[in-house]
ROLUM-15700 format. One record per residue: x, y, z of N, C-alpha, C in turn. Coordinates in steps of 0.02 Angstrom, whole numbers, padded with zeros to 5 digits, always signed. Layout:
<pts>
XYZXYZXYZ
...
</pts>
This chain:
<pts>
+00327-00140+01230+00297-00087+01181+00318-00019+01205
+00345+00021+01155+00363+00092+01169+00298+00129+01179
+00297+00174+01230+00243+00221+01246+00256+00293+01233
+00209+00336+01243+00218+00406+01231+00276+00435+01271
+00279+00410+01336+00329+00444+01383+00399+00423+01362
+00409+00378+01315+00481+00356+01300+00506+00402+01240
+00463+00444+01214+00480+00483+01152+00474+00562+01169
+00517+00598+01132+00517+00670+01141+00498+00704+01073
+00476+00762+01072+00458+00798+01014+00520+00803+00963
+00577+00808+00992+00639+00807+00945+00643+00751+00909
+00633+00690+00937+00630+00628+00906+00580+00624+00853
+00518+00652+00867+00467+00653+00817+00483+00696+00759
+00513+00754+00772+00529+00800+00716+00584+00769+00674
+00629+00728+00701+00678+00692+00659+00641+00642+00616
+00600+00605+00647+00561+00556+00608+00523+00589+00549
+00489+00644+00566+00457+00681+00514+00503+00703+00453
+00556+00728+00472+00612+00742+00416+00630+00686+00373
+00634+00628+00406+00649+00572+00367+00594+00548+00323
+00534+00552+00349+00474+00532+00305+00467+00584+00246
+00477+00642+00263+00472+00699+00209+00522+00686+00154
+00583+00670+00173+00639+00656+00132+00621+00589+00089
+00603+00534+00125+00587+00475+00090+00537+00479+00039
+00484+00518+00055+00424+00528+00008+00437+00583-00048
+00495+00618-00038+00514+00671-00087+00460+00728-00090
+00436+00748-00032+00392+00805-00022+00436+00867-00019
+00419+00913-00056+00457+00977-00061+00431+01032-00021
+00473+01075+00008+00455+01138+00047+00408+01178+00008
+00355+01206+00035+00315+01251-00004+00249+01224-00028
+00211+01258-00068+00149+01231-00096+00162+01172-00148
+00125+01117-00137+00125+01065-00183+00073+01074-00239
+00087+01042-00295+00039+01045-00354-00026+01013-00338
-00030+00965-00291-00095+00928-00281-00114+00931-00210
-00064+00948-00166-00083+00949-00089-00035+00979-00046
-00051+00984+00019-00001+01014+00067+00000+00970+00125
+00058+00960+00158+00063+00932+00223+00084+00987+00271
+00040+01000+00319+00048+01055+00371+00074+01026+00432
+00126+01055+00467+00154+01031+00527+00151+01090+00580
+00125+01074+00638+00113+01122+00690+00127+01092+00757
+00148+01130+00805+00145+01103+00873+00102+01160+00917
+00050+01135+00947+00003+01179+00978-00008+01155+01046
-00033+01203+01094-00045+01187+01162-00118+01182+01169
-00144+01124+01182-00218+01117+01195-00256+01111+01133
-00287+01047+01123-00326+01037+01060-00385+00992+01078
-00438+01009+01052-00497+00963+01057-00528+00949+00986
-00529+00885+00967-00551+00867+00895-00613+00823+00909
-00673+00853+00887-00737+00813+00883-00751+00788+00817
-00767+00723+00813-00790+00694+00747-00839+00640+00754
-00868+00622+00703-00927+00572+00711-00909+00514+00669
-00912+00456+00695-00900+00388+00656-00960+00349+00658
-00993+00332+00601-01055+00301+00603-01108+00346+00632
-01138+00318+00685-01186+00360+00723-01157+00388+00791
-01094+00377+00804-01063+00386+00871-01019+00449+00864
-01026+00493+00913-00980+00549+00915-00923+00540+00962
-00861+00565+00944-00802+00556+00982-00774+00626+00997
-00731+00625+01046-00701+00694+01066-00633+00673+01090
-00578+00692+01049-00510+00688+01072-00484+00750+01103
-00467+00743+01164-00452+00807+01206-00375+00800+01222
-00339+00850+01204-00265+00860+01228-00253+00919+01263
-00246+00917+01327-00233+00980+01368-00162+01005+01360
-00116+00962+01335-00044+00983+01331-00020+00993+01262
+00046+00987+01251+00074+01002+01181+00057+00945+01134
+00042+00959+01074+00026+00908+01022+00057+00930+00959
+00088+00875+00929+00116+00885+00856+00057+00876+00814
+00034+00928+00777-00025+00921+00736-00006+00919+00661
-00034+00864+00633-00016+00854+00560-00081+00853+00517
-00074+00879+00458-00133+00882+00414-00110+00872+00346
-00127+00821+00307-00109+00810+00236-00176+00812+00197
-00179+00870+00158-00243+00881+00122-00231+00893+00045
-00278+00863+00004-00282+00885-00061-00299+00953-00069
-00271+00986-00119-00287+01058-00127-00363+01074-00140
-00396+01021-00174-00470+01034-00179-00512+01020-00115
-00479+01003-00060-00516+00988+00003-00557+00925+00002
-00552+00882-00043-00598+00824-00052-00576+00769-00006
-00512+00764+00011-00485+00708+00054-00429+00738+00098
-00425+00717+00157-00370+00735+00202-00362+00688+00258
-00300+00689+00290-00283+00650+00351-00260+00700+00401
-00285+00686+00461-00260+00727+00523-00217+00682+00575
-00174+00709+00602-00133+00669+00651-00128+00717+00720
-00141+00687+00775-00137+00720+00835-00084+00681+00877
-00022+00700+00876+00030+00661+00900+00055+00685+00971
+00046+00647+01025+00065+00666+01091+00118+00628+01118
+00160+00658+01162+00207+00624+01199+00183+00604+01271
+00118+00621+01287+00093+00615+01348+00036+00573+01351
-00001+00560+01296-00062+00518+01299-00069+00487+01226
-00117+00447+01218-00129+00411+01155-00133+00461+01096
-00109+00447+01036-00113+00490+00980-00165+00463+00932
-00196+00510+00895-00248+00488+00850-00230+00505+00780
-00248+00458+00733-00244+00472+00656-00313+00461+00631
-00331+00509+00591-00400+00516+00562-00399+00534+00492
-00432+00494+00446-00431+00508+00376-00506+00520+00357
-00521+00576+00318-00584+00600+00301-00592+00612+00224
-00656+00615+00207-00670+00641+00142-00726+00701+00158
-00733+00742+00109-00781+00798+00116-00854+00774+00116
-00867+00737+00064-00937+00716+00057-00940+00645+00044
-00997+00613+00061-01003+00538+00049-01021+00531-00026
-01005+00472-00055-01024+00455-00123-01100+00473-00135
-01118+00501-00193-01179+00520-00205-01233+00459-00230
-01201+00401-00243-01238+00345-00266-01273+00301-00210
-01260+00324-00145-01292+00282-00087-01364+00296-00094
-01403+00242-00094-01475+00240-00098-01509+00285-00046
-01489+00284+00015-01523+00314+00067-01503+00385+00073
-01448+00409+00040-01424+00472+00046-01385+00485+00119
-01382+00429+00160-01354+00437+00222-01275+00436+00220
-01244+00447+00273-01170+00454+00272-01131+00390+00276
-01169+00335+00290-01132+00271+00291-01164+00213+00260
-01131+00159+00229-01168+00106+00195-01220+00075+00242
-01204+00069+00306-01253+00029+00349-01319+00068+00360
-01327+00127+00332-01390+00161+00334-01448+00122+00305
-01437+00070+00263-01488+00034+00237-01526-00010+00287
-01491-00016+00344-01529-00055+00400-01568-00007+00442
-01571+00056+00428-01611+00106+00463-01670+00127+00425
-01725+00152+00456-01781+00179+00420-01764+00249+00390
-01803+00265+00334-01787+00329+00305-01796+00387+00348
-01843+00382+00396-01860+00436+00446-01804+00442+00490
-01772+00392+00514-01714+00398+00559-01655+00426+00521
-01649+00408+00460-01593+00433+00422-01599+00512+00410
-01664+00529+00393-01675+00602+00383-01664+00642+00447
-01684+00613+00503-01675+00648+00567-01598+00655+00587
-01566+00599+00570-01491+00600+00590-01451+00651+00543
-01473+00653+00480-01444+00703+00436-01461+00772+00452
-01520+00780+00474-01544+00855+00496-01502+00870+00557
-01496+00829+00602-01458+00843+00669-01387+00855+00644
-01358+00813+00602-01284+00825+00581-01276+00891+00549
-01327+00910+00502-01317+00974+00470-01323+01031+00522
-01367+01020+00577-01370+01076+00626-01300+01085+00658
-01268+01030+00680-01207+01034+00706-01152+01064+00667
-01159+01048+00600-01109+01081+00552-01125+01158+00551
-01189+01180+00552-01203+01250+00548-01180+01280+00611
-01182+01249+00666-01157+01283+00733-01084+01280+00738
-01047+01242+00693-00975+01240+00696-00954+01192+00748
-01000+01143+00767-00980+01091+00817-00937+01042+00782
-00960+01023+00723-00926+00971+00681-00915+01000+00612
-00868+00972+00575-00855+00997+00506-00896+00957+00454
-00904+00984+00395-00938+00945+00346-00888+00892+00322
-00895+00836+00344-00844+00779+00331-00870+00712+00344
-00843+00667+00311-00860+00594+00330-00793+00560+00345
-00789+00527+00399-00729+00490+00420-00724+00430+00386
-00664+00412+00362-00654+00348+00323-00618+00301+00365
-00571+00319+00407-00532+00276+00451-00502+00315+00510
-00505+00287+00568-00478+00313+00631-00449+00272+00673
-00399+00287+00714-00367+00242+00760-00323+00277+00807
-00319+00248+00863-00274+00283+00919-00215+00236+00931
-00158+00270+00944-00094+00232+00955-00058+00257+01017
-00034+00206+01056+00005+00222+01118+00071+00252+01100
+00099+00224+01044+00171+00243+01025+00164+00300+00974
+00189+00366+00993+00185+00421+00942+00226+00412+00881
+00276+00372+00882+00316+00359+00825+00278+00316+00774
+00239+00266+00801+00197+00226+00761+00142+00267+00730
+00116+00315+00770+00060+00355+00748+00084+00400+00686
+00149+00423+00686+00175+00453+00633+00177+00415+00567
+00204+00354+00582+00212+00304+00528+00141+00292+00497
+00091+00281+00539+00026+00264+00512-00008+00326+00479
+00010+00388+00502-00015+00445+00474+00000+00448+00397
+00065+00431+00383+00088+00430+00314+00055+00369+00274
+00050+00316+00309+00015+00253+00281-00058+00267+00266
-00091+00297+00314-00160+00313+00298-00174+00361+00246
-00131+00412+00245-00136+00464+00195-00121+00428+00123
-00074+00387+00120-00058+00354+00056-00118+00311+00029
-00149+00277+00075-00201+00230+00053-00265+00261+00051
-00289+00305+00093-00357+00332+00097-00363+00403+00059
-00308+00436+00049-00310+00501+00022-00279+00497-00048
-00215+00482-00054-00176+00489-00116-00204+00432-00169
-00216+00371-00140-00235+00319-00189-00307+00332-00214
-00348+00371-00178-00416+00385-00199-00422+00423-00265
-00370+00469-00273-00369+00509-00333-00307+00501-00375
-00268+00454-00364-00209+00438-00405-00154+00487-00399
-00142+00515-00336-00093+00566-00323-00034+00532-00281
+00027+00559-00294+00083+00535-00257+00110+00586-00209
+00143+00563-00158+00176+00610-00105+00216+00662-00140
+00251+00647-00192+00296+00697-00228+00255+00752-00254
+00192+00749-00261+00152+00806-00283+00127+00849-00226
+00150+00834-00168+00134+00870-00106+00191+00917-00088
+00173+00973-00057+00221+01017-00026+00211+01010+00048
+00262+01035+00085+00249+01040+00160+00268+01106+00189
+00231+01125+00245+00240+01187+00276+00245+01173+00355
+00301+01193+00381+00309+01189+00458+00301+01258+00488
+00252+01263+00532+00247+01327+00568+00306+01342+00610
+00316+01408+00628+00367+01424+00675+00370+01392+00739
+00304+01370+00764+00297+01335+00828+00336+01267+00828
+00348+01241+00771+00382+01174+00765+00455+01185+00782
+00484+01241+00775+00556+01247+00785+00599+01203+00739
+00579+01209+00676+00607+01168+00622+00675+01202+00601
+00729+01174+00631+00791+01211+00621+00817+01195+00552
+00868+01235+00527+00900+01227+00464+00921+01156+00448
+00946+01122+00499+00970+01052+00488+00917+01006+00461
+00856+01014+00495+00798+00972+00477+00774+00994+00407
+00770+01060+00395+00751+01080+00329+00797+01047+00276
+00860+01052+00287+00908+01025+00244+00901+00952+00232
+00889+00917+00288+00886+00845+00283+00820+00828+00246
+00764+00863+00261+00700+00847+00229+00707+00855+00152
+00753+00894+00127+00759+00906+00057+00808+00856+00021
+00832+00810+00058+00888+00766+00032+00867+00695+00030
+00829+00674-00012+00813+00601-00017+00869+00568-00045
+00878+00496-00023+00930+00459-00045+00905+00427-00111
+00946+00443-00164+00924+00424-00231+00937+00349-00243
+00910+00323-00295+00906+00252-00308+00977+00219-00307
+01024+00248-00341+01087+00225-00341+01124+00214-00273
+01117+00262-00233+01138+00258-00160+01102+00208-00125
+01036+00203-00130+00996+00156-00097+01016+00082-00116
+01018+00072-00184+01040+00009-00207+01110-00011-00178
+01152+00034-00184+01223+00018-00157+01227+00001-00086
+01190+00035-00047+01190+00019+00024+01155-00046+00043
+01104-00064-00002+01072-00131+00010+01114-00191-00014
+01157-00176-00059+01198-00231-00089+01270-00240-00056
+01289-00190-00011+01352-00188+00018+01354-00217+00089
+01403-00252+00108+01416-00283+00173+01449-00229+00217
+01493-00189+00183+01533-00136+00212+01531-00076+00168
+01548-00018+00198+01555+00044+00157+01624+00070+00179
+01647+00115+00132+01715+00145+00143+01702+00219+00164
+01723+00241+00218+01703+00304+00247+01771+00346+00254
+01771+00407+00227+01820+00456+00234+01791+00521+00262
+01816+00544+00326+01790+00598+00356+01834+00665+00338
+01801+00723+00342+01837+00783+00329+01895+00795+00387
+01880+00767+00442+01921+00778+00499+01974+00721+00507
+01974+00675+00463+02016+00613+00472+02081+00613+00435
+02105+00672+00410+02167+00668+00378+02167+00628+00313
+02115+00621+00281+02107+00583+00218+02111+00509+00227
+02111+00480+00286+02115+00404+00292+02040+00377+00279
+02043+00326+00239+01982+00293+00222+01978+00228+00266
+01917+00213+00291+01905+00157+00339+01847+00116+00315
+01858+00051+00307+01805+00007+00294+01761-00003+00353
+01691+00006+00347+01649+00002+00404+01587-00044+00396
+01573-00085+00440+01505-00115+00438+01458-00062+00466
+01395-00067+00447+01350-00010+00454+01274-00036+00463
+01234+00007+00481+01165-00002+00486+01129+00047+00437
+01087+00012+00395+01040+00049+00349+00970+00030+00360
+00932+00075+00390+00866+00057+00414+00812+00062+00360
+00755+00033+00370+00697+00038+00327+00675+00110+00312
+00694+00155+00356+00678+00227+00346+00732+00261+00306
+00782+00220+00280+00837+00243+00242+00881+00291+00283
+00894+00270+00347+00940+00310+00387+01007+00267+00393
+01064+00296+00381+01124+00263+00379+01166+00277+00441
+01191+00228+00476+01231+00239+00541+01295+00194+00535
+01352+00218+00559+01413+00183+00566+01437+00193+00641
+01476+00145+00664+01503+00145+00727+01573+00157+00726
+01597+00206+00770+01672+00216+00782+01688+00208+00854
+01698+00145+00872+01705+00129+00946+01738+00063+00956
+01770+00038+00909+01806-00028+00916+01877-00027+00888
+01921-00075+00913+01988-00072+00886+01988-00084+00813
+01944-00123+00788+01938-00138+00718+01896-00083+00675
+01866-00041+00712+01830+00008+00674+01825+00073+00716
+01884+00107+00714+01892+00175+00740+01903+00224+00684
+01859+00269+00670+01864+00311+00610+01894+00377+00633
+01952+00395+00613+01991+00453+00631+01944+00518+00623
+01946+00555+00676+01913+00622+00674+01832+00612+00682
+01812+00555+00707+01736+00544+00708+01698+00591+00753
+01728+00607+00810+01694+00644+00860+01680+00720+00837
+01717+00743+00791+01712+00814+00771+01693+00818+00692
+01678+00764+00663+01665+00762+00591+01603+00801+00568
+01602+00832+00509+01545+00869+00484+01529+00841+00415
+01574+00819+00376+01565+00794+00310+01601+00728+00298
+01572+00683+00260+01597+00620+00246+01592+00599+00171
+01638+00564+00148+01636+00535+00077+01628+00460+00093
+01575+00434+00056+01558+00361+00068+01558+00329+00003
+01592+00268-00002+01584+00226-00063+01552+00159-00040
+01511+00135-00087+01482+00065-00079+01506+00021-00135
+01520-00040-00116+01545-00089-00169+01501-00158-00160
+01491-00188-00222+01446-00244-00227+01487-00299-00189
+01456-00328-00134+01487-00374-00093+01509-00441-00138
+01573-00458-00124+01603-00515-00153+01630-00497-00226
+01617-00441-00250+01635-00426-00324+01685-00368-00328
+01688-00326-00274+01734-00264-00266+01724-00223-00319
+01655-00211-00342+01633-00167-00394+01603-00106-00362
+01625-00046-00380+01600+00012-00351+01523+00026-00374
+01483+00031-00326+01411+00042-00344+01390+00115-00339
+01415+00150-00292+01397+00223-00282+01446+00253-00235
+01460+00314-00251+01505+00357-00205+01465+00422-00191
+01467+00444-00133+01427+00509-00120+01455+00545-00058
+01435+00609-00060+01461+00649+00002+01399+00652+00047
+01408+00655+00114+01356+00655+00161+01376+00698+00220
+01330+00729+00249+01329+00766+00313+01339+00718+00370
+01370+00732+00423+01381+00693+00478+01349+00719+00540
+01310+00679+00572+01283+00699+00638+01309+00650+00687
+01344+00674+00739+01377+00634+00790+01328+00619+00852
+01323+00556+00863+01284+00535+00919+01333+00513+00973
+01337+00554+01024+01389+00543+01073+01353+00504+01132
+01395+00477+01181+01372+00441+01239+01329+00491+01285
+01336+00556+01275+01299+00602+01316+01223+00604+01292
+01212+00581+01231+01144+00570+01207+01127+00499+01219
+01122+00480+01280+01120+00413+01301+01059+00372+01272
+01002+00399+01275+00946+00361+01253+00949+00349+01174
+00967+00394+01139+00972+00385+01067+01035+00338+01052
+01090+00346+01089+01143+00304+01072+01125+00229+01091
+01089+00215+01145+01074+00145+01156+01021+00120+01104
+00978+00165+01084+00924+00136+01039+00960+00119+00972
+01007+00164+00941+01037+00147+00881+01089+00091+00892
+01121+00093+00953+01171+00043+00968+01144-00026+00971
+01081-00034+00992+01052-00100+00992+01041-00123+00925
+01022-00078+00879+01008-00100+00811+01075-00120+00777
+01127-00081+00793+01190-00098+00764+01219-00165+00791
+01208-00180+00857+01229-00245+00881+01187-00299+00854
+01125-00289+00840+01086-00344+00811+01099-00350+00737
+01124-00303+00705+01142-00308+00634+01210-00342+00626
+01253-00335+00676+01320-00363+00666+01320-00439+00668
+01359-00474+00624+01357-00547+00618+01402-00579+00669
+01456-00547+00694+01498-00577+00740+01504-00530+00798
+01473-00547+00853+01471-00512+00913+01494-00554+00973
+01544-00521+01013+01568-00553+01074+01536-00519+01129
+01497-00554+01174+01464-00527+01235+01392-00509+01211
+01360-00488+01261+01285-00469+01254+01281-00401+01224
+01218-00390+01197+01198-00320+01170+01221-00265+01224
+01199-00278+01283+01206-00225+01332+01283-00214+01349
+01321-00271+01351+01393-00261+01362+01426-00221+01305
+01406-00237+01243+01438-00202+01181+01419-00126+01183
+01353-00113+01204+01331-00045+01197+01369-00001+01256
+01380-00034+01310+01415-00005+01367+01490+00009+01347
+01516-00040+01308+01589-00030+01288+01591+00029+01238
+01543+00023+01190+01545+00078+01136+01534+00152+01167
+01491+00155+01216+01480+00216+01248+01544+00241+01287
+01583+00195+01306+01643+00217+01342+01704+00235+01294
+01702+00201+01228+01757+00207+01187+01748+00249+01125
+01685+00270+01109+01675+00302+01046+01614+00334+01032
+01594+00345+00973+01526+00382+00952+01496+00340+00897
+01434+00355+00881+01399+00333+00822+01392+00389+00772
+01399+00380+00711+01382+00431+00659+01326+00417+00618
+01283+00465+00608+01232+00462+00563+01251+00496+00498
+01252+00465+00439+01274+00496+00377+01214+00510+00333
+01206+00568+00312+01147+00594+00264+01177+00617+00200
+01161+00581+00145+01188+00601+00081+01165+00669+00061
+01208+00703+00033+01192+00767-00002+01156+00751-00068
+01112+00793-00094+01081+00783-00159+01132+00797-00213
</pts>
């Protein structure tokens, strides 16, 4: 199992950019809600679940996420750490009014009315003091893997926030604070969802045809990796698949064809991000997926990755809108 120490904040920011792209969240204020992204030093989050109080304490750097409806009725918070367990919390502002006891949870029916009244009075006192917010938690969970925490942050928001009021992610905007260091490349990528024609073409193709701006116009058929996060990778590191100009490429033209029918499905331009052997951790992680995807492999996964690191690079191709 991957743990916090295996992941960096740069990896998490890349993951966020892909999630924003995939959900078609636009920069700026959304019509129904906002996803806020921040990196802070030192966070303490106190919340109450049923009758039990919890306190999540982060003394170091935390990637802080909050997806909130504009009316403040529902929201999800994420506290994503590379040093300790991460938390994802989904809330609503007020409990449903039709609960017979007036208490904050359905299991209040097992408590006496006096105990409910005392608990609510104590809770209101804590709210007045600013110790806790006026909120009811719907779902909470901690995760050892920060990448899984980000994945679940989006899943929880979809189920517990968006579904509650019939809102889609595309009605949200996003805002990344300066502390995140959200560079122009990530801003550009977050704004470039892969459209349905490209998506369908990549799913139906065994190989893609790649032409790089640095390759002298030569087109190379390539086997490739297309992940569930809609990230596209190709390898340039074998005698049967060396793409001219791969190490310095910036732009690619990509064509997909229906396997077995030689029918063009989609053609698109894409930016190129070169993953070199110097980026050893990422190269190995993507290389392992490429090796597992390939139908005909000679040697072990480790042997192939070592050879690829010696002979070439991996390219990530991101379609332009």
